[in-house]
N, C-alpha and C positions, 0 to 999 in steps of 0.2 A: 572577556574582551574592555569589561569597563561598561557596559551598557545596562540600563535600566530597562526591562520587560514588563510589559503588561497583556498575560496571556487571560484572551476572555474566550468561552464557547458557551454553553448555556446549559443550567443549574442543571437538569436531567443527568448530563454529562460528567459534571464536577460531585452530582449524589454517588455518581455509579463508583468514580475514579475514589473516593476518601473511602472506599470499601477494602479499596486495594490497597497495596504497600508501596504506595506515591509519597513522596518527602517532596518539600518545595524548595530546594535550597535559595542562598540573599540572592537579593537581582531582581527575583522575580514574583511579582504580585497579581491576584486571579481575580478577574473580574466578570465572575457570568454575568449571564442574563438568563427571565424568565421565557423558556418558551412556551409556557401548556402542555408539555409533556413529562413533569419531574416524575411521574410514577413508572415511568418508559413506556414506548410504544405498546398497545394494549393492540391484541386480536384485533384483525377489521381495521385498523386507524388505516387510514389512503396515504400513501409514505409520498405522494405530490402535497395533499395539505400539509400535510410534516415539514414538507420542504420550504412552504411558502411562510409557514407561519413561522420559522427558523431564520426565516427571509424577515420577513417583516419586524420581528422583535429584536435581532441583531441588528440591523443597521438603524435603530433606533438607540439601541444603546453604545455602537460604535460613537454615531453621531457626539450622545453626551458624552461619550467620554472623551471625543479630542478637544469640544468646544469646554467644556469644564477645566481640562487641563489648561487651555490656551486662558482662561480665564485666571486661572491659580498661578499664572507663570510659569506652571512646567507645560509646554507645547512636547507637543509627540512628533521626533523628526522623520518618524519611517512608520508603514503601515506594512506587515508582512500580513498576507492572507492567502489560505491556499486551495486545493483544487476544487472545493465544491461551490463557495462562498464569493463567488465573483462580486456580489452584491457587496461586501466590505470594502474591496476597493473602488466598488463607485463611490460610499461613501467620501474614502478620504480624499479621492481625485476632486468631488463635489466641494467638502472643505479646504483643499488646496494642501490636503497634506502628500508628500512623495508615498507612492507607494509599489510594496514590490511582490510577485507572485511567487509563491512557495510551492512547488509542483513536486508532490511525492509520487509520482511514478515515474517508470524512466526516460530519457531525453526521445528516445526514440516515438513513445506514444505522445508526445509533446510534437514533436515533426511532424507525423500523422493528424492531427486536430488541424496543425498549421496549412498541410498542404491543403486538407480537405475547407477549409475558408478563403483557400488563396489559390483557385485558378483547378485544383483538381477533384472538387467535389463533383463532377460529372463521371470522371472516369471511376473514382471510390464506388461510388453509389450502385453504377452501371454492373461492378463486380457482384454484388447481393442476388443479379438475377443468374452468373452464371459462376458457380463457388469455384470453377476448374479453373478461371481466367486470374492469368496474372495482375499484379498490379506491380509496375514503375515511376515512383519516386524517389524523387532526384537526392542523390544520398544513403538511399533505404537500402536492404535488403530486398529480393523482388518477396512479397508478398500476395496472397490469396483473400479472397472476404473471410477463412477461416482465422487470419492471424490479425483483420481488426479488431480495433476497440469497439469491445459489445452498443458501444449508444451509436456507432456506424450504421448499425446492419439495422435489416428493415424490421426485425422483428424486437427490435427495442420496445419497451412499453411506457418506459421515462420522460415524459415530452418533454419537464423544463430541463435535462439535461444539455443537448443540444446546444439552447439559446447562452446557459450559463457558460458554457465553454466556447462558445463568441462572445460572451461579455469580455472574457479574457482578453483576448486580442483586438477588441475595440479599447478597454481601458491600456495596454503595452503600447499600444499606438498614435496615443492621447497622451503617452508621457514624455516627457521631452530628454529623459535618459534611463530609458527601461529597463531594469535588471530580473534575465528568472532566476531562482534559484534553484535546483533541481536534486533533487534526494539518486543520488549518482555521484560516479566518481570519475573522475578524467580517462583514466588506462583501462576504464569498462564502456565508458561509452564516449571515446574521445571525438568520435569523428559525428557523431548523431550527434552532440553538443553543438555542431559547428558546419550542419547541412545548411545554414544561411546567414549571411552577412546584418541582414535585417535585427537579427534577434540575438540577444548576449545574453548565453544562456553561463550560468558558476555553476557548477557541483561543489553540492558541500556534502557528499554525504560519502557513506553510507549513516542516517542522522539515528543513533543507536548510541547507549552507551560500549567506551570501551570495554569493558568486562565481558562484553558477548562475544569480542573477534579473540579476545587474548585473555584465557582464562588464568595466568599468571597472577594477575590484578584485580581480582572479581569485584575489592570495595570498590572501583572505578565505576559507578551505578551511575552518576549525574543526576539529572531528574526526567523519570518518564512515567509515566500514568498508564496503567489496561481500563479497560470501560466492564469487562471482564475478572474476578479475583478468579486469582490462578488458584491453582494443586497444589500444596503446601510439600510436597514428600519428591513431588519426578524428578528434582533433579538430584536427589540421590540416588533415583530408580538409574536414571541415566549413567550418574558416574561408576555404579555398578555392571556395568557391561561394556563390552570389548568394544575398543575405539571405530567408530564408522561402523558398528554393524547392526542400527535400528532405525527402524524405517519409522516415517514422519508423516502423520496424515494430518490435515487438516483444510480448512476452507473457509479461515476467515469470520469475521466478524456480521458477514451479511447473508452468505449463499447458505439454502436450506436445500438439504438431500430428501428426496423420496427415501422409503421403507425401501422399496426394491434395491435402492442404490447402494445404501447402507448394508442390507444384506449382503451384496454382493464383492464390498470392500473386505467384508468380514471373513468370508469363503476363500477371497484370494489371500488374505493374510494366513488366515488356516492354511491350505494349500504350502503359503511359502515358507513357514514354518521360522521365520526369522522373528525375533523380539521388535515389538513395536511400539509407537509412544501415540496414542491417537485421540487429538480433540474432536470430543462430542459436542458443542455449544448449549450450555443454556440460554433459553429463551431472555428475552429481555426485565423478566421478572423474578429469572434466577433460578426459573423450572427447566427440568428436563425432560425430556420425553421419555415416557415410561420403556416403549415399546423400542426406542431405539437401544437399549443395552438389554431386555428382559429374552431376547433372539437368541442373544450370544452365548457360545455354550462353556463352561466351564475350562473345556484345552483352550479354547480362543480366548479367555482371559488368563491363562496361565500364562502364555505364548507372549504379552504386552501387557501396557499397560493406558487406562481412558482417563482422560481426564476432563471436564468440563473449559479450561481453557489454560494458556501459556504462555510467555513472553514470545513473540513472532515480530516478525519485520514485515510488511502487510503494502502491498501493492495492488490498485483497486482492479487493473483493465487484464484479467489472466492469460487470453487468447495473445496478447500480442506480446505477454510474459513468456508464455511457452514457445513462441517461434522464436525469443533472444534465447532459452535456454537450451533449446536444443540444436538450432543451426546457426547461433551466433558465439554464447559464450561456452557452449559443448559441454552443460553439465549437468545433464537430462534427457529422458527422453519423454514424447507426448504421447499422453493414452490416448485413442481410438474409438469413441461410441459405437455403437449401431444404428439401425436405421431410425431406431426409435428414441436413440440419445441416451441411449443406455449406456456404458464400459462394465462389461463381463469381465466377472472373476478370472477368467482365462489370461483376456489380454492385460489386466490387472498385473494378475503372479508372473505371466513375462517379461512385462517392465518391471520389475522389482527386479527380477534373477538378469537383467540386461545389465541394470547400472548397480547392483549389488553384490552381482558374481564376481568371479575369476577372469571371464572372458575381456577380450582387448579394450570390448566397448565399457567395460565397468569401471576396468584403468584407467583409461582416458578419461573418463569424468570422474572419477575421486582425482586426479592429478589435475586436472581443468580446478576442479571446486575447491582446492587446495590453493592453486596459485591465484584465482581472484579472493581467498580469503587473506591472503596475507599482503596482497596489493590495495586490499580494503581495509586494513590497517596502515598498513603505509600511509596511506590518504589521508586519514583523522588523527593520525597523530601531531604534534606539532613539528613544523617544518612540510608537512606531505600538503599534496596538491589543496586535496579539500578547505584543510586545515587556511592555508594561506589565501584562496578563494576568499572565505569566510572571513579572514580577518582584512581582506582587503574590501570587501563589503562592508563591515560594522566604521572601516577610515574612511569612506567616501561621505558614512552617514556625519 
């Protein structure tokens, strides 16, 4: 679309991305900043301290980029920042540069946070004391505490999270003509993108290379970067399997499972007798816990493939995503943990069979998954809703 983009993130992230198949196209310049964690997060490092260091170093770097660009006659026209770095928007606002939030979670989650900070905080907080109570927010499906973003729960231990989200809304209120870019598409969350007239949310997703939506053109991978090095042969293994026959298990780049939970997952997969692709993530230093794999039987390993990382679409807050997947988009079912918080093998096996089997629920899930995939592809193609929304945003700049 003819724009020059400077992409800034921590040096530690750039270092890890450089070990992957990341390519940088024309028009994009990388400008990393030192965060003090160039060798990754070591065991025992406090996450709150890490976030604070990234904020301090990152704020200084962004300010220097903006002031240097202006002094050299190449001013920045817009700063686009994402979910957990509201400080970048604050720096831009302080230096009188327009800024836009890129919300990488569903619009529904943004709506919940908006209502939490705008008149419904007590309603949402009270639900923590009664998990069975319902929460009705304007324009959203009926929720319970099990469906809320984890940062809104009383069990949340990340003290910096809520103030960071609140800062997003403070910055938006201070902008003259605020836009919120959202990693979703109109057909998927049409109503949730328009729950309040005060906010102008533009769906520009899904933000992923077209090749992952349409394997007919695998060369169209655009720009992408993984923080973990991918397994080299999982795509070939997948191509050898019957379409829609593989169970995929992944818990993203942050979550850590107990050995007991890993054992339950392994037993559920063994009992299901279905091929699977299971991502067991390496730690920040590229090491994988030995016990995570040594307990797996040869029979289980023969059924599927275990890899350290593979390309995936990530949304941060899973409880609300699970609500949307099961009740709104109807593309899956939600596992239920026991009283100890453990999801037992029988529960997982039942859910796998419900989704993958030949029953009515399985057919409905797969039909809906194909429908949303086709609509997602339409949205990002030239002339699609997300393409037009992004073009309109760039034209405004």
